[in-house]
C-alpha positions in Angstrom: 0.0 0.0 0.0 1.3 3.4 -1.0 0.2 6.7 0.7 1.1 10.3 0.6 2.2 11.8 3.9 3.1 15.2 5.3 6.1 15.4 7.6 6.2 18.3 10.0 9.8 19.5 10.6 10.5 22.7 12.6 7.2 24.3 11.3 7.7 23.2 7.7 5.5 20.8 5.8 7.5 18.2 3.9 6.0 16.0 1.2 6.6 12.3 1.5 5.5 8.9 0.2 5.2 5.8 2.3 5.2 2.2 0.9 3.6 0.0 3.6 4.7 -3.5 4.2 3.5 -6.0 6.7 6.8 -6.5 8.6 8.1 -4.6 11.7 11.0 -2.9 10.0 11.0 0.5 8.2 13.5 2.6 6.3 13.7 6.4 5.9 15.6 7.3 2.7 17.6 10.4 2.0 19.2 11.1 -1.3 21.5 13.1 -3.6 22.3 16.8 -3.5 19.2 18.7 -4.8 17.4 15.4 -5.3 13.7 14.8 -4.9 11.6 11.7 -4.1 10.7 11.1 -7.8 14.3 10.3 -8.4 16.8 8.1 -6.6 15.1 7.8 -3.2 11.8 6.9 -4.9 13.4 4.1 -6.8 15.2 2.6 -3.7 12.0 3.1 -1.7 10.1 0.9 -4.1 12.8 -1.7 -4.4 13.3 -2.0 -0.6 9.5 -2.1 0.0 9.5 -5.2 -2.4 12.0 -6.7 0.1 9.5 -6.4 2.9 10.3 -3.1 4.5 8.0 -0.2 5.0 9.8 2.8 3.3 9.5 6.5 3.4 10.9 8.7 0.7 10.4 12.5 1.0 11.5 15.9 -0.2 13.8 17.7 2.2 13.1 21.3 3.0 13.4 23.7 0.1 13.3 21.0 -2.6 10.6 19.3 -4.6 7.1 19.7 -3.1 8.3 20.6 0.4 8.2 24.0 2.2 11.4 25.9 3.1 13.9 28.2 1.5 13.8 27.2 -2.2 16.8 25.3 -3.6 19.0 25.8 -0.5 21.0 23.1 1.2 20.5 23.5 4.9 22.7 20.8 6.6 21.2 21.2 10.1 17.8 21.5 8.7 18.1 18.3 6.8 19.2 16.5 9.9 16.1 17.9 11.6 14.0 16.6 8.7 15.4 13.1 9.2 14.5 13.2 12.9 11.0 14.2 11.9 10.7 11.5 9.3 11.8 8.9 11.9 9.0 10.1 14.1 6.4 9.4 11.4 7.4 5.8 11.5 6.9 5.4 15.3 6.2 1.8 16.2 8.5 0.4 13.6 12.2 -0.7 14.0 13.6 2.2 11.9 16.8 2.3 9.8 18.2 5.1 7.6 19.4 4.5 4.1 21.2 7.3 2.2 22.4 7.5 -1.4 25.0 10.0 -2.6 25.0 13.0 -0.3 22.3 11.3 1.7 24.8 8.6 2.7 26.6 11.2 4.8 23.4 12.7 6.2 22.1 9.2 7.1 25.3 8.5 9.0 25.2 11.8 10.9 21.5 11.4 11.7 21.9 7.8 12.9 24.8 8.8 15.1 22.7 11.2 17.1 19.2 9.6 17.1 19.1 6.5 19.3 15.8 5.5 17.7 17.7 4.5 14.6 18.6 0.8 14.7 21.0 0.7 11.7 22.3 2.8 8.8 23.4 2.2 5.3 25.1 4.5 2.8 25.0 3.7 -1.0 27.6 5.5 -3.2 27.7 7.9 -0.2 29.5 11.3 0.3 31.2 11.0 3.7 32.4 14.6 3.8 35.3 15.8 5.9 36.4 19.5 6.0 39.8 18.3 7.2 40.1 16.0 4.2 39.1 18.7 1.8 41.6 21.2 3.3 44.4 18.7 3.2 43.9 18.0 -0.5 43.1 21.5 -1.6 45.5 23.2 0.8 44.2 25.2 3.7 44.5 28.6 2.0 42.7 27.4 -1.1 40.0 25.8 1.0 39.4 29.0 3.0 39.4 31.0 -0.2 36.7 28.7 -1.7 34.6 29.1 1.5 35.0 32.9 1.3 33.7 32.9 -2.3 30.7 30.8 -1.3 29.9 33.1 1.6 30.2 36.2 -0.6 27.7 34.8 -3.1 25.7 33.0 -0.5 22.2 34.0 -1.7 22.9 33.8 -5.5 22.0 30.8 -7.6 23.9 28.7 -10.0 22.8 25.6 -12.0 22.7 22.4 -10.1 24.0 20.5 -13.2 25.4 21.6 -16.5 27.1 19.6 -19.3 29.5 22.6 -19.8 30.3 25.6 -17.7 29.8 26.4 -14.1 27.5 24.3 -12.0 27.3 22.8 -8.5 27.6 19.4 -10.2 29.4 19.9 -13.5 30.0 17.4 -16.3 28.3 14.9 -18.5 27.6 12.3 -15.9 25.3 14.3 -13.6 23.8 16.2 -16.5 22.8 12.9 -18.2 20.9 11.7 -15.1 19.2 14.9 -14.0 18.2 16.1 -17.4 16.3 12.8 -17.9 14.6 13.0 -14.4 13.0 16.4 -14.1 9.7 15.7 -12.3 9.4 18.1 -9.4 13.1 18.9 -9.7 14.6 22.4 -10.4 18.0 22.9 -12.0 19.4 25.5 -9.6 20.8 25.8 -6.1 22.2 28.5 -3.9 26.0 29.1 -3.7 25.5 28.9 0.0 24.6 25.3 -0.4 28.1 24.6 -1.5 29.3 26.1 1.8 27.1 23.6 3.6 28.6 20.7 1.7 32.2 21.8 2.2 31.8 22.3 5.9 29.8 19.2 6.7 31.7 16.7 8.8 30.6 13.1 8.5 33.7 11.2 9.4 33.7 12.5 12.9 30.5 10.7 13.9 31.9 7.2 13.2 32.3 6.2 16.9 28.6 6.9 17.6 27.1 4.9 14.8 24.7 2.0 15.2 25.4 -1.1 13.0 26.5 0.4 9.7 26.9 -0.7 6.0 28.5 1.0 3.1 28.0 0.0 -0.5 30.3 1.9 -2.8 31.9 1.8 -6.3 35.6 1.2 -6.6 35.6 4.1 -9.0 33.6 7.2 -8.3 34.4 10.7 -9.5 31.8 12.4 -7.3 31.8 10.6 -4.0 35.3 9.6 -2.9 36.0 5.9 -2.4 38.8 7.0 -0.1 36.3 8.7 2.2 34.0 5.6 2.0 37.0 3.5 3.2 37.9 6.0 6.0 34.3 5.9 7.2 35.1 2.3 8.3 31.6 1.0 8.4 30.9 -2.3 10.2 30.5 -3.9 6.7 31.6 -2.5 3.3 30.6 -3.9 -0.1 32.6 -2.8 -3.0 31.2 -3.0 -6.5 33.1 -2.5 -9.8 31.0 0.4 -11.1 32.4 2.9 -13.6 30.2 5.9 -12.7 28.8 7.4 -9.6 25.3 7.6 -11.1 25.4 3.8 -11.9 23.9 3.5 -8.4 21.1 5.9 -9.3 19.3 3.8 -11.9 21.5 1.1 -13.5 20.1 -2.3 -12.8 23.5 -3.9 -12.6 24.4 -1.8 -9.6 21.0 -0.9 -8.0 20.0 -4.6 -7.6 23.2 -5.7 -5.7 23.0 -2.5 -3.6 19.4 -3.2 -2.6 20.2 -6.9 -1.9 23.1 -6.0 0.3 21.2 -3.4 2.2 18.1 -5.6 2.7 20.2 -8.5 4.0 22.2 -6.2 6.3 19.1 -4.5 7.8 17.3 -7.9 8.3 20.2 -8.9 10.5 20.7 -5.6 12.3 17.6 -3.5 12.0 
């Protein structure tokens, strides 16, 4: 059974879809940067519901059909949204599953919400300001943050095949230009500041049972950071592209299978 739900998070109404299953376990899904429930999280919600879990996919604040500052990444706000989504599933044994940027948010949310029994990240972004600064150089990192703050309220494209964008290049363009329902191709520059200052690695000691599914090659979400996250279990797949985990059956199916098996044991 599928139903539309409204999640109330800090005075904002968020739009979600629940797939009901008969079992006692449920999953809240969170997904890619700028993503909406009609894209990656919706697909995984359907596939995990077919595995016997009740699933909830929703639009975070500011995106899709939800209220909030339009097209702005609010890290603390998104964590509040996940707490509110877990509350909607009261009575279930709840796990969090995040894909892409949602992998990092799922880990952070699970580390600070004891109601969450287990967590899984699929092709996840396990951001670390220290890691960024070490690779960019501290001066370059601070200069980049300064530019993001100076243009905080201005917009840029979320994706573009050529030219400036939050996610530039053919790979994100190919996926998002083909999946436009309730999705808008723009995002604030301040959103990039949120991404570059979000620390996921630091919550590792606080996690419940954790799983990472990641591609050995990923140009958008670092395999090195996935390894440094040191989940209780890690499954490596021989994908070529980050977006293989968005809709390519050869990678979505093993990711769903690994996640379902892990959550049955630990959820």
